[in-house]
C-alpha positions in Angstrom: 161.5 39.7 59.5 158.2 38.1 61.9 156.9 41.3 62.4 156.9 42.3 58.6 155.2 38.1 57.7 152.5 39.2 60.6 151.8 42.6 59.0 151.5 41.2 55.5 149.0 38.7 56.7 146.8 40.8 58.4 146.6 42.7 55.1 145.6 39.5 53.4 143.3 39.1 56.3 141.0 42.5 55.9 141.2 42.0 51.9 139.7 38.7 52.5 136.9 40.1 54.6 136.3 43.1 52.7 135.9 41.3 49.3 133.3 39.5 51.0 130.6 41.9 50.4 129.4 42.4 47.1 130.3 45.5 44.9 127.0 46.1 44.0 125.6 46.2 47.7 127.1 49.5 48.9 127.5 49.4 52.8 129.9 50.8 55.2 133.2 48.5 55.3 134.0 47.0 58.7 136.3 49.3 60.7 139.9 49.0 60.0 141.6 46.4 62.6 144.0 48.3 65.4 147.6 48.2 64.8 147.2 48.6 60.8 149.1 51.4 59.1 147.5 54.5 58.3 150.0 54.7 55.5 148.3 51.1 53.8 146.3 52.4 51.5 144.9 48.8 50.6 143.4 48.9 54.1 142.7 52.2 54.9 141.2 53.7 52.0 137.9 51.2 51.6 137.9 51.3 55.5 136.8 55.3 55.6 134.4 55.2 52.5 130.9 55.4 53.9 127.9 54.2 51.4 124.4 53.7 51.1 123.4 50.1 52.3 120.9 49.0 49.4 120.8 47.6 46.0 122.2 51.0 44.0 121.4 49.4 40.6 117.6 48.9 42.0 117.6 52.5 42.8 119.2 53.8 39.5 116.7 51.7 37.5 113.6 53.2 39.4 114.7 56.7 39.3 115.4 56.6 35.9 111.8 54.6 35.2 110.4 57.4 37.1 111.8 60.3 35.5 110.7 59.1 32.0 107.4 58.1 33.4 106.7 61.8 34.6 108.2 63.2 30.9 105.8 60.9 29.1 103.0 61.2 31.6 103.1 64.9 30.8 103.2 64.5 26.9 100.2 62.3 26.9 98.1 63.8 29.3 98.3 67.8 28.4 95.3 67.8 25.4 93.6 64.8 27.1 93.7 66.7 30.9 92.4 69.6 29.1 89.7 68.1 27.2 88.7 66.3 30.6 88.6 69.0 33.2 89.8 72.1 31.3 92.9 72.3 33.2 96.0 70.7 30.8 98.3 70.2 33.9 95.9 68.7 36.2 96.6 65.1 35.6 100.6 65.9 35.7 100.0 67.7 39.2 98.4 65.3 40.3 100.8 62.6 39.6 103.6 64.9 41.2 101.3 64.7 44.5 100.8 60.7 44.8 105.0 60.6 43.4 105.2 62.7 46.8 103.7 60.0 48.7 104.8 56.9 47.3 108.5 58.1 47.8 107.5 58.4 51.6 106.3 55.0 51.8 109.3 53.8 50.0 111.7 55.4 52.6 109.1 54.1 55.3 109.5 50.4 53.5 113.2 50.9 52.8 114.4 51.8 56.7 111.9 49.5 58.4 112.8 45.9 58.9 110.7 43.8 56.7 110.1 41.3 59.2 107.4 43.7 60.8 105.5 42.5 57.8 104.5 39.4 60.1 102.7 41.1 62.4 100.6 43.5 59.8 100.1 40.3 57.1 96.7 39.6 58.9 95.5 43.2 59.7 96.7 44.1 56.1 94.8 41.4 54.3 91.8 42.1 56.2 92.1 45.9 55.3 92.2 45.0 51.6 89.2 42.5 51.5 86.9 45.7 53.5 88.3 47.8 50.9 87.1 45.6 47.8 83.6 45.1 49.6 83.7 49.0 50.2 84.1 49.3 46.2 81.3 47.1 45.5 79.2 49.2 47.8 79.8 52.5 46.4 79.3 51.5 43.3 81.1 54.0 41.5 81.0 53.5 38.2 84.1 54.5 35.4 84.5 53.5 32.1 82.1 50.5 32.8 83.4 49.3 35.6 83.1 49.3 39.5 87.0 49.6 40.7 87.7 53.1 42.5 86.9 55.2 45.7 86.8 58.7 45.9 86.1 59.8 42.3 88.4 57.3 40.6 91.2 58.3 43.2 91.6 54.8 44.8 91.6 52.0 43.1 92.1 49.0 46.1 92.5 46.5 43.1 96.1 47.5 42.8 96.6 47.6 46.6 95.4 43.9 46.6 98.2 42.7 44.3 100.9 44.1 46.5 99.3 42.9 49.9 98.5 39.4 47.9 102.2 39.4 47.9 103.3 40.3 51.5 100.4 37.8 52.7 101.6 34.7 50.9 105.4 35.4 51.3 104.6 35.6 55.2 102.0 32.4 55.3 104.1 30.5 52.8 106.9 31.2 54.9 105.1 29.8 58.2 103.7 27.1 56.7 107.0 26.0 54.7 107.4 22.8 56.9 103.9 21.7 55.8 103.4 22.8 52.1 103.5 19.1 51.0 100.0 18.1 52.9 97.4 19.6 50.6 95.1 20.6 53.7 97.9 22.5 54.6 99.1 24.2 51.5 97.1 24.1 48.3 93.8 24.0 49.5 94.6 27.0 52.0 96.3 28.6 49.0 93.3 28.2 46.8 91.0 30.0 49.6 92.7 32.9 50.5 93.6 33.5 46.0 89.6 32.8 45.9 88.4 35.5 48.4 90.7 38.2 46.7 90.1 37.3 43.1 86.2 37.1 43.6 85.8 40.3 45.0 87.8 41.7 42.2 86.3 40.1 39.1 83.0 41.0 40.3 84.1 44.9 39.6 85.2 43.3 37.4 89.0 43.5 36.6 90.1 40.5 35.0 93.8 41.2 34.3 94.3 41.9 38.3 92.5 38.7 39.0 94.9 36.7 36.7 97.9 38.9 38.0 97.1 37.5 41.7 96.7 34.3 40.8 99.7 34.0 38.8 101.4 35.5 41.7 100.3 32.8 44.1 101.3 29.9 41.6 104.6 31.2 41.6 105.5 32.1 45.1 104.1 28.6 46.0 106.7 27.5 43.9 109.2 29.2 45.2 108.3 28.5 48.4 108.6 24.6 47.6 105.6 23.7 47.3 105.3 20.0 45.1 105.3 19.7 41.4 101.9 17.4 41.6 100.5 20.3 43.8 101.7 22.7 41.5 100.4 20.7 38.5 97.0 20.8 39.9 96.9 24.1 40.6 98.0 25.0 37.0 94.7 22.5 35.6 92.7 24.5 37.9 93.7 28.2 36.9 93.1 27.2 33.1 89.8 25.9 33.6 88.8 28.2 35.7 89.7 30.8 33.5 88.3 29.2 30.7 85.1 29.3 32.0 85.9 33.0 33.2 86.0 33.8 29.6 83.1 31.7 28.4 80.7 33.5 30.9 81.9 36.9 30.8 81.3 39.0 28.1 84.2 41.5 28.3 86.2 38.3 28.4 84.8 36.8 25.5 85.3 39.6 23.4 88.7 40.1 24.4 89.9 37.0 23.4 88.0 37.1 19.8 89.4 40.5 19.5 92.9 38.9 20.3 92.7 36.1 18.1 91.1 38.0 14.9 94.3 40.4 15.5 96.7 37.9 15.2 95.4 36.9 12.2 94.8 40.1 10.6 96.3 43.2 12.4 93.5 45.3 10.7 90.4 43.0 12.9 92.2 43.4 16.4 90.0 46.1 18.7 90.0 49.4 18.1 92.8 49.9 20.9 95.0 47.9 19.6 94.5 49.2 15.9 95.4 52.4 17.5 98.3 51.1 19.4 99.8 50.0 16.3 99.6 52.9 14.4 101.1 55.1 17.3 104.6 52.5 16.8 104.7 52.2 13.1 104.2 56.2 13.0 107.3 56.4 15.3 109.5 54.0 13.6 112.9 53.4 15.0 113.7 56.9 16.6 110.4 58.4 17.2 108.8 61.8 16.1 110.0 63.0 19.3 108.4 63.9 22.5 105.4 65.9 22.8 105.1 65.6 19.3 102.8 62.0 18.7 99.6 62.6 17.0 98.1 59.5 17.8 97.1 60.0 21.4 95.4 63.0 19.8 93.3 61.6 17.4 91.7 58.5 19.3 93.9 56.6 21.2 92.3 55.3 24.5 93.6 56.5 27.5 96.9 57.8 26.9 98.5 58.3 29.9 97.2 55.4 31.4 96.8 52.0 29.8 98.2 53.2 26.4 101.2 55.2 27.2 103.6 52.6 26.2 102.1 53.3 22.5 102.4 57.0 23.2 106.6 56.1 24.3 106.6 53.7 21.0 105.4 56.6 18.7 107.4 59.4 20.2 110.5 57.8 21.1 110.7 54.9 18.5 111.7 51.3 18.4 114.6 52.1 20.7 112.7 54.2 23.2 110.1 51.1 23.6 113.3 48.4 23.8 115.1 50.5 26.6 112.1 50.3 28.3 112.0 46.7 28.2 115.6 46.7 29.0 115.1 48.5 32.2 112.1 46.4 33.8 114.3 43.0 32.9 117.5 45.1 35.0 115.1 45.4 37.7 113.4 42.0 37.8 117.2 40.3 37.3 118.5 42.7 40.5 115.3 41.9 42.4 115.5 38.2 41.8 119.6 38.3 42.7 118.4 40.2 46.3 116.0 37.3 46.9 119.1 34.9 46.3 121.3 36.9 49.0 118.5 37.7 51.4 119.1 36.4 55.1 115.8 34.3 55.2 113.7 32.8 53.6 110.6 35.2 54.4 113.2 38.1 52.6 113.6 35.5 49.5 110.1 35.5 49.3 109.1 38.9 49.9 112.0 40.2 47.6 110.9 37.4 44.6 107.4 37.8 44.7 107.5 41.6 44.5 110.1 41.6 41.2 107.9 39.1 39.6 104.5 41.3 40.4 106.4 44.3 38.9 107.8 42.5 35.7 103.9 40.5 35.4 102.7 43.8 35.2 105.0 45.5 32.8 105.2 42.8 30.5 101.2 42.4 30.3 101.0 46.0 29.8 103.4 45.9 26.5 102.5 43.1 25.1 98.9 44.2 24.9 99.9 46.9 23.0 101.5 45.3 20.5 98.8 42.4 20.5 101.1 39.5 22.2 98.3 38.9 24.7 94.6 40.0 24.5 93.5 42.9 26.0 94.3 43.9 29.9 94.0 47.1 31.9 97.3 46.6 33.6 99.0 49.7 34.0 102.6 50.2 33.3 104.7 50.3 36.9 106.4 54.2 37.5 105.0 55.1 33.8 101.4 55.2 34.1 99.6 57.6 35.5 97.7 56.5 38.8 98.3 57.3 42.0 97.5 53.7 43.6 99.8 51.9 41.3 102.3 54.3 41.8 102.3 54.4 45.5 102.4 50.7 45.7 104.9 50.0 43.0 107.3 52.7 45.1 106.6 51.1 48.3 107.5 47.3 46.9 110.7 48.9 45.8 111.2 50.2 49.6 110.9 46.6 50.8 113.1 45.3 48.0 115.5 47.7 49.5 114.9 46.7 52.7 115.8 43.1 51.9 119.0 44.3 50.3 119.9 46.7 53.4 119.3 43.5 55.8 121.8 41.5 53.3 124.7 43.8 53.9 124.1 44.1 57.5 124.3 40.7 58.1 127.6 40.3 56.0 129.4 43.4 57.6 128.0 41.6 61.3 130.2 38.8 59.8 133.1 41.0 58.9 133.0 42.2 62.5 132.7 38.8 64.1 135.9 37.7 62.3 137.7 41.0 63.1 137.0 40.5 66.8 138.4 37.4 66.8 141.7 37.9 65.1 141.9 41.1 66.6 141.9 39.0 70.0 144.8 37.0 69.0 146.8 40.1 67.5 146.8 41.1 71.6 149.2 38.2 72.0 151.2 39.9 69.4 151.0 36.5 67.2 149.6 36.3 63.5 145.7 37.2 63.3 145.3 33.8 61.3 146.8 30.7 60.3 148.4 30.2 57.1 147.0 27.5 54.8 150.3 26.2 54.3 153.2 25.3 56.6 154.2 27.5 59.2 157.2 25.6 61.2 159.9 28.2 60.1 157.3 31.5 61.5 157.0 29.5 64.8 160.7 28.9 65.4 
């Protein structure tokens, strides 16, 4: 009788230890303790399962987004690419090449411990600043701005966004005990963001500047910055933004067009009017992939900034809303990974990268329907552009690595617990004490 009671307790113990691993995280469960019966399916079956140790929902969402992106880039770029270069497949083939490079970067970031960024953050931010300076020196003008290198192949401002998140995560993690002191918190943060924002503003790339400042403020809040410092940062950001809009012709024109468009959509900017036309043509279910016409008769840069309008026309409201749901799922899972991170560094990295991708996606989609002043943000995983695709996939890799570290921590705790109860089993005693009285069992 005592043996059967001990066996029942062992099964309950293993069940409790395996239940500590979240179902959405797939990781190899701790080995089945010695002495358990091979016929006990409640113990043996889970122990034999070998899974990926990553957040599978994130992986599935990104794969889905990437498939949609490839289909829509091909649809949006066929005629545009032919008019631009004489080769209808040039843009799509380049996107495939960058996708391959991005997958390699994602795999590297997935399987390399994210704590390596503590050593690489400073060299990375220095390299980014140097690249931004080289952009200004090279003076490669494209679409009225100086943002790229190597004939438009590399856009350092995209690199600046992810490196800003990484550097701020490492810096805020190191200074987390001193953030309440303005001289160690707010002022250094403003200096860091000011250098990057100033170099990008000169290009000009106003959307990238505002994205970086928004990320900086949100990460400072998540790291535990005091409310009064956050309010000061918010007021300064609003003031600086207003000044930028007043002195910059591009910014002033975009805000003016946005305000006119709110009053009367027919008075919005040309870009927004053609985008709205595409959504109206698409209706609820769309005209069909590849059958959109607005991309052929004046919609600016359909494979890049305007690709959400192409999606709206060819897949309709349902397709456009489905895309919003995918980004919302990705953001939710990223925040969940942050909440389960092994340490504050992992939490800041996961939260910062999730916020960045969500902000980029929201701005791009909101601009196309005139919910925000026009900005040149790419739609992550969807828009044509090697730099954005590369850094977006690298960000996902870091997110997956944080989730891997979380699962491994859970497994280690489970193995440690199993080792302790195994030591007790060598004495032929019950592995763990019961939560209720055990007088009868000890007789």
